[in-house]
Each structure stands twice: as C-alpha cells, then as structure tokens.
C-alpha positions as CSV (number, residue, x, y, z in Angstrom):
1,M,-2.5,11.6,-74.8
2,E,-4.8,10.8,-77.7
3,F,-5.1,7.7,-79.9
4,G,-5.4,7.3,-83.7
5,L,-6.4,4.2,-85.6
6,F,-4.5,3.1,-88.7
7,L,-7.2,1.6,-90.8
8,A,-6.4,-1.5,-92.8
9,N,-6.3,-1.0,-96.5
10,Q,-3.9,-3.8,-97.4
11,F,-5.2,-7.4,-97.9
12,E,-4.0,-10.8,-99.0
13,M,-4.3,-11.6,-102.7
14,D,-6.7,-14.5,-102.1
15,R,-9.1,-12.4,-100.0
16,S,-12.3,-11.4,-101.7
17,L,-13.0,-7.7,-101.5
18,D,-16.7,-8.1,-101.8
19,G,-18.3,-6.2,-99.0
20,I,-15.0,-4.6,-97.9
21,A,-16.5,-1.1,-98.0
22,D,-19.1,-2.1,-95.4
23,E,-16.4,-3.6,-93.2
24,L,-14.3,-0.4,-93.4
25,I,-17.3,1.8,-92.6
26,A,-18.1,-0.4,-89.6
27,Q,-14.6,-0.2,-88.3
28,T,-14.5,3.6,-88.8
29,K,-17.7,3.9,-86.7
30,L,-16.3,1.5,-84.1
31,A,-13.1,3.6,-83.8
32,R,-15.2,6.8,-83.6
33,D,-17.5,5.4,-80.9
34,T,-14.7,3.8,-78.7
35,G,-12.6,6.9,-78.1
36,F,-10.1,7.2,-81.0
37,S,-9.4,10.8,-82.1
38,S,-7.9,10.2,-85.5
39,L,-8.2,7.9,-88.5
40,Y,-5.1,7.2,-90.7
41,I,-4.9,5.5,-94.0
42,G,-1.6,4.7,-95.7
43,E,-0.3,4.7,-99.2
44,H,1.6,2.2,-101.4
45,H,1.6,1.3,-105.0
46,A,2.3,-1.5,-107.4
47,T,2.1,-4.1,-104.6
48,D,2.1,-7.3,-106.6
49,D,2.0,-9.4,-103.4
50,R,-0.9,-7.6,-101.7
51,Q,-4.2,-5.9,-102.6
52,Y,-3.8,-2.2,-101.5
53,L,-6.8,0.1,-101.6
54,L,-5.7,3.6,-102.7
55,N,-5.8,6.0,-99.7
56,E,-7.2,9.1,-101.4
57,P,-10.6,7.7,-102.5
58,L,-10.8,5.6,-99.3
59,L,-10.3,8.7,-97.1
60,A,-13.0,10.6,-99.0
61,Y,-15.3,7.6,-98.9
62,L,-15.0,7.3,-95.1
63,A,-15.0,11.0,-94.3
64,G,-18.8,11.0,-93.8
65,H,-18.5,8.5,-90.9
66,I,-15.7,10.0,-88.8
67,G,-17.8,12.1,-86.4
68,E,-15.4,14.4,-84.6
69,M,-12.3,12.4,-85.5
70,T,-9.5,13.9,-87.6
71,I,-8.8,12.1,-90.8
72,E,-5.3,11.9,-92.1
73,T,-3.1,10.6,-94.9
74,G,-0.7,8.3,-93.1
75,M,1.4,8.9,-95.1
76,C,1.1,10.7,-98.5
77,L,4.3,9.7,-100.3
78,L,4.9,13.2,-101.5
79,P,7.8,12.8,-104.0
80,Y,5.5,10.7,-106.2
81,H,2.9,13.5,-106.6
82,N,2.7,17.1,-107.9
83,P,2.4,19.4,-104.9
84,V,-0.3,21.5,-106.6
85,R,-2.5,18.5,-106.9
86,I,-1.9,17.5,-103.3
87,A,-2.6,21.0,-102.1
88,E,-5.9,20.9,-103.9
89,Y,-6.7,17.5,-102.6
90,G,-5.9,18.5,-99.0
91,A,-8.0,21.7,-99.3
92,T,-10.9,19.7,-100.7
93,M,-10.7,17.2,-97.9
94,D,-10.6,20.0,-95.4
95,V,-13.6,21.6,-96.8
96,L,-15.6,18.4,-97.0
97,T,-14.8,17.4,-93.4
98,G,-15.4,20.9,-92.0
99,G,-11.8,21.4,-91.0
100,Q,-10.9,17.8,-89.8
101,F,-8.2,17.0,-92.2
102,R,-4.5,16.6,-91.5
103,L,-1.8,15.9,-94.1
104,G,0.7,13.3,-93.2
105,V,3.7,13.2,-95.6
106,A,6.7,10.9,-96.0
107,Q,9.6,10.7,-98.5
108,G,9.0,7.1,-99.5
109,Y,11.7,4.4,-99.7
110,R,10.6,1.7,-102.1
111,P,12.6,1.7,-105.3
112,K,9.8,0.1,-107.3
113,E,7.4,3.0,-106.5
114,Y,9.9,5.6,-107.6
115,E,10.4,3.7,-110.8
116,V,6.7,3.3,-111.7
117,F,6.1,7.0,-111.1
118,G,9.1,7.9,-113.3
119,V,10.8,9.7,-110.4
120,D,14.5,9.5,-109.8
121,K,15.0,8.3,-106.2
122,A,18.0,10.7,-106.0
123,D,15.5,13.5,-106.3
124,G,13.2,12.2,-103.6
125,L,14.5,14.5,-100.8
126,A,14.3,17.6,-102.9
127,R,10.8,16.7,-104.1
128,F,9.8,16.1,-100.5
129,V,11.2,19.4,-99.1
130,E,10.0,21.6,-102.0
131,G,6.6,19.9,-102.0
132,I,6.0,20.8,-98.4
133,Q,7.2,24.3,-98.9
134,L,4.8,24.7,-101.9
135,I,1.8,23.2,-100.2
136,K,2.1,25.5,-97.2
137,R,2.2,28.5,-99.5
138,L,-0.5,27.3,-101.8
139,W,-2.8,26.8,-98.8
140,T,-2.2,30.4,-97.5
141,E,-1.3,32.6,-100.5
142,D,-2.5,33.6,-103.9
143,G,-0.3,34.0,-106.9
144,V,2.5,31.7,-105.7
145,T,5.8,31.9,-107.6
146,Y,8.5,29.3,-106.8
147,D,11.8,28.5,-108.4
148,G,13.4,25.4,-106.8
149,K,15.7,22.6,-107.8
150,V,12.8,20.4,-108.9
151,Y,9.7,22.6,-109.1
152,S,9.2,25.9,-110.8
153,F,5.8,27.7,-110.8
154,D,4.7,31.1,-111.7
155,D,1.6,32.9,-110.3
156,V,-0.3,29.8,-109.1
157,T,-3.4,30.0,-107.0
158,I,-5.6,27.1,-105.8
159,N,-9.2,27.5,-104.8
160,P,-10.9,26.7,-102.5
161,K,-8.4,27.3,-99.7
162,P,-8.6,25.0,-96.6
163,I,-11.1,25.9,-93.9
164,Q,-8.6,25.6,-91.0
165,D,-6.8,28.8,-90.1
166,P,-4.2,29.3,-91.2
167,R,-4.1,25.8,-92.8
168,P,-4.3,22.1,-91.9
169,E,-1.3,20.7,-90.0
170,I,1.4,18.9,-91.9
171,I,2.9,15.9,-90.1
172,A,6.0,14.2,-91.4
173,G,6.8,10.5,-91.0
174,A,10.5,9.9,-90.2
175,S,12.5,7.0,-88.9
176,N,16.1,8.4,-88.3
177,E,17.4,11.4,-86.5
178,S,18.3,13.5,-89.5
179,S,14.8,13.1,-91.0
180,V,13.2,13.7,-87.6
181,R,15.1,17.0,-87.3
182,R,14.1,17.9,-90.9
183,A,10.5,17.3,-89.9
184,A,10.9,19.7,-86.9
185,K,12.1,22.4,-89.3
186,L,9.7,21.9,-92.2
187,T,6.4,20.7,-90.7
188,D,4.1,21.0,-87.7
189,G,4.8,17.5,-86.3
190,W,6.4,14.1,-86.5
191,L,5.1,10.6,-86.5
192,G,7.6,7.9,-85.7
193,A,7.1,4.4,-86.8
194,H,8.7,0.9,-86.8
195,V,11.7,1.8,-84.5
196,P,12.0,0.2,-81.1
197,F,11.1,2.1,-77.9
198,D,14.6,3.4,-77.0
199,Q,15.2,4.7,-80.5
200,A,11.7,6.3,-80.6
201,T,12.4,8.0,-77.3
202,D,15.6,9.5,-78.6
203,Q,13.9,10.6,-81.8
204,A,11.1,12.3,-79.9
205,A,13.7,14.2,-77.9
206,A,15.6,15.1,-81.1
207,F,12.3,16.5,-82.6
208,R,11.6,18.7,-79.5
209,D,15.3,19.8,-79.4
210,E,15.2,20.9,-83.0
211,R,11.9,22.7,-82.5
212,N,13.5,24.6,-79.6
213,K,16.5,25.5,-81.7
214,Q,14.1,26.9,-84.4
215,D,12.3,28.9,-81.7
216,A,9.1,27.2,-82.8
217,D,6.2,25.9,-80.7
218,E,6.4,22.3,-79.3
219,G,4.8,20.8,-82.4
220,F,3.0,17.5,-82.6
221,V,4.7,14.3,-81.5
222,G,3.2,11.0,-82.6
223,I,4.3,7.4,-82.3
224,A,2.9,4.6,-84.4
225,R,2.7,1.2,-82.8
226,E,1.5,-2.3,-83.6
227,V,-1.0,-3.0,-80.9
228,F,-3.3,-6.0,-80.2
229,V,-5.4,-6.7,-77.2
230,A,-7.0,-10.0,-76.1
231,D,-8.2,-11.7,-72.9
232,T,-4.8,-13.4,-72.4
233,T,-1.2,-12.8,-73.5
234,E,-1.1,-16.1,-75.3
235,E,-4.3,-15.4,-77.2
236,A,-3.0,-11.9,-78.2
237,E,0.4,-13.2,-79.4
238,S,-1.1,-16.1,-81.2
239,A,-3.5,-13.8,-83.1
240,V,-0.8,-11.6,-84.5
241,R,2.6,-13.4,-84.5
242,D,2.4,-14.9,-88.0
243,H,0.8,-11.8,-89.5
244,L,3.3,-9.3,-88.1
245,T,6.3,-11.5,-88.9
246,A,5.1,-11.8,-92.5
247,K,4.4,-8.0,-92.6
248,Y,7.8,-7.1,-91.4
249,E,9.5,-9.5,-93.8
250,S,7.6,-7.7,-96.5
251,Y,8.9,-4.4,-95.2
252,S,12.4,-5.8,-95.3
253,A,11.9,-6.9,-98.9
254,W,10.7,-3.4,-99.8
255,G,13.8,-1.9,-98.2
256,Q,12.2,-0.3,-95.2
257,D,14.8,-1.5,-92.7
258,D,17.5,-0.1,-94.9
259,V,16.5,3.4,-93.8
260,I,16.4,2.7,-90.1
261,E,19.7,2.7,-88.3
262,G,20.8,-0.7,-87.0
263,D,17.5,-2.5,-87.6
264,D,16.6,-5.9,-89.2
265,F,13.0,-6.6,-89.9
266,G,13.8,-10.2,-90.7
267,S,14.6,-10.9,-87.0
268,P,12.8,-13.7,-85.1
269,W,9.6,-12.8,-83.4
270,E,11.1,-12.5,-79.9
271,K,13.6,-10.0,-81.1
272,L,11.4,-8.2,-83.5
273,K,8.6,-7.6,-81.0
274,H,10.8,-6.2,-78.3
275,G,10.1,-2.6,-77.7
276,R,8.2,-2.3,-81.0
277,F,4.9,-4.2,-80.6
278,I,2.4,-3.8,-77.8
279,V,0.6,-7.1,-77.6
280,G,-1.2,-8.6,-74.5
281,T,-4.0,-8.3,-72.1
282,P,-5.7,-4.9,-71.4
283,A,-3.7,-4.5,-68.2
284,E,-0.4,-5.3,-70.0
285,V,-1.2,-2.9,-72.8
286,V,-2.2,-0.1,-70.4
287,A,1.2,-0.6,-68.5
288,E,3.1,-0.3,-71.8
289,L,1.2,2.7,-73.0
290,E,1.8,4.4,-69.6
291,R,5.5,3.8,-70.2
292,Y,5.3,5.7,-73.5
293,Q,3.4,8.4,-71.8
294,E,5.9,8.8,-68.9
295,T,9.0,8.6,-71.1
296,M,8.1,10.3,-74.4
297,D,4.9,12.2,-73.5
298,P,3.6,11.9,-77.1
299,D,0.5,13.9,-78.2
300,Q,-0.8,10.8,-79.9
301,I,-0.1,7.1,-80.3
302,M,-1.3,5.8,-83.7
303,I,-2.4,2.2,-83.3
304,R,-2.5,-0.4,-86.0
305,T,-4.3,-3.5,-84.8
306,Q,-5.3,-5.3,-88.1
307,F,-2.6,-6.8,-90.4
308,P,-2.7,-8.6,-93.8
309,G,-4.3,-12.0,-93.3
310,M,-6.3,-11.0,-90.2
311,G,-10.1,-10.8,-90.3
312,F,-12.1,-7.8,-89.3
313,G,-13.7,-9.8,-86.5
314,E,-10.4,-10.3,-84.6
315,A,-9.3,-6.7,-85.2
316,N,-12.7,-5.2,-84.1
317,R,-12.6,-7.2,-80.9
318,S,-9.1,-5.7,-80.2
319,I,-10.5,-2.2,-80.9
320,E,-13.5,-2.9,-78.6
321,L,-11.1,-3.9,-75.7
322,L,-9.0,-0.9,-76.4
323,G,-12.0,1.4,-76.1
324,E,-13.5,-0.4,-73.1
325,E,-10.4,-1.2,-71.0
326,V,-7.3,0.6,-72.3
327,L,-7.9,4.1,-73.7
328,P,-9.9,5.3,-70.7
329,E,-7.0,4.4,-68.4
330,V,-4.4,6.4,-70.3
331,Q,-6.1,9.2,-72.1
C-alpha cells in the first residue's frame, strides 16, 4: 500500500500569500523525502470565502521537485474544460515529468462553478463521460473524429503525445455506487473521498466487482482520508478539530454532501470524524491504516494533513511523523 499527499492550495482570506511558493516547494520535498509516492493538487473556482491557487500552474511549478513521485490532478473537474485542451495539458505534463503524470478527473458538484463556466449542470455527466473518452483517444490516436451528445470533432490530432505507453492512467473521483461503477467502466481507477469507512469499503468492493464484470484488470483503488499525527491524541484532535469542522461546513454549503448518500457534513465533530478522519498518535494512525489495508486493500491512501487556517509548521510536523513512524509500518 502506497501513500499520496494532497498538497494544500486553499488558504484563509486573511492569510498573506507572500512566500507561499517556497512553503509549497518545501512541503513537496518533505513528502518526497519521507516516503510518499504521489502528490495531488485539487481544483475549485470562484471561491469567494477562500484563496484557492489554481492547480494547473501549481502542478507545473512543483513538478521539478517531485523526485520519483507521481504528480496528479486531484481532481480535474472535467465538465468545465474542453477535453482537447486537457489532453494537451496532460500530455505536456507527462513529457515534462518524464512519464510521472496521472490525470485525476471528477464531475464536479458545485452549482456556482458550473454557472461561472457557462456550463449547464444537467450536461455535466455527458461532458464528463465524453471528455474521458476523447482524452483517451487523443492520447493514443491521430485524426480523431468524434460525434457525441456534447462534443463533435473531426480529424483532431494533438502533439506531443504522452510519454507513458500507451498513455497516463486516468483515475476518477466518485462518492456513490453508481459513479464508482461508472469509474470502473470508463477509467483506470477510482479515488474515494469523504465517505465513512463502511461506505468506502462497500464502494471499493463495487469498483472491483464492476471491473470483473467488464473483464478488465483490477484497476487502481485509492482512498482519500483526512489524517493528522501528533505525539498525543489530544494534541492531534486539538490541532485539526476546528479546521476540519469549518472545512466540512464549507463542503456542505457548496453541496458536496448532497451527492453522498445519507451524509451530513454539518454534523458535530464526534459524529463527523467517525470512520472518516484518522487523527491521533503514530500508533493509533498505524492501527487505523492497517484496518484499511486488511479490509479494503487499497493500492494507495491519499492523505490530506493540512487544512485552511492551519500553518505549514503544524502540517509539516505531521508529515514528518507520518514518514518516520507511520508509513514504514504499513507500506
């Protein structure tokens, strides 16, 4: 089981961003040197309550510091973008990193983002599905012609092609069973996020079941978790409780919990954290990660350990403890 780090690119409005580039480079190097295998950066737009650094330039900016790590969009909100441009972007990143790029895609859920991009949310699923189909073909074929519900192209070729043979992996983020099974059919893997442990376990099983039905290989199974490590349980919970509660209240306001079956992100901390957050001492975090390993057997757990309002010092100490006392026990 490998581990990815979700890099912070979302910050409070009153936080100065002077020097933020140096902080992000330092955290990337820390992840690289402490045993993480992947670096993820997310995407959101028109966030009037947060400063949100755009993922595409940030990924490119940090690519020279990743060592042997894979670098990934986590996630590219595909319905907002023209798939030809995303195919070209992904190919460029793959060339520049020597074949260490992976494209994470998701459908998006926030009405305001659809609105500002001039996209009808009702078309989101079609744009997502057709976008994936087109990117796969553009990465591996010349003269692509496509006539879909949303996109129509005639004789389109992109150059350069990606370095990876036959192409970079495409991983879909999904949070309910129907979208997980769609990911199994359309892409090379699935990354589950936000749902509690039992639901994530069921979704991992659904992904593998659908891959088997499609007579496909096992694919990539990833689980995203909020993780924070400190010397004591009390110290760990104290460091993240307010930040995570506020973050999930923000998710709720954006409509994220509306797309997850039976969930409420506005729940009190004790309910919200149950089966969803991994917060505690190194030994406690090891035990919980081993539970994931034994129950779901994921290929990777994507860890987010820095949240809006938290300083880099606190987050980096958690990363150091993960690298020193947690990852070696469960990798």
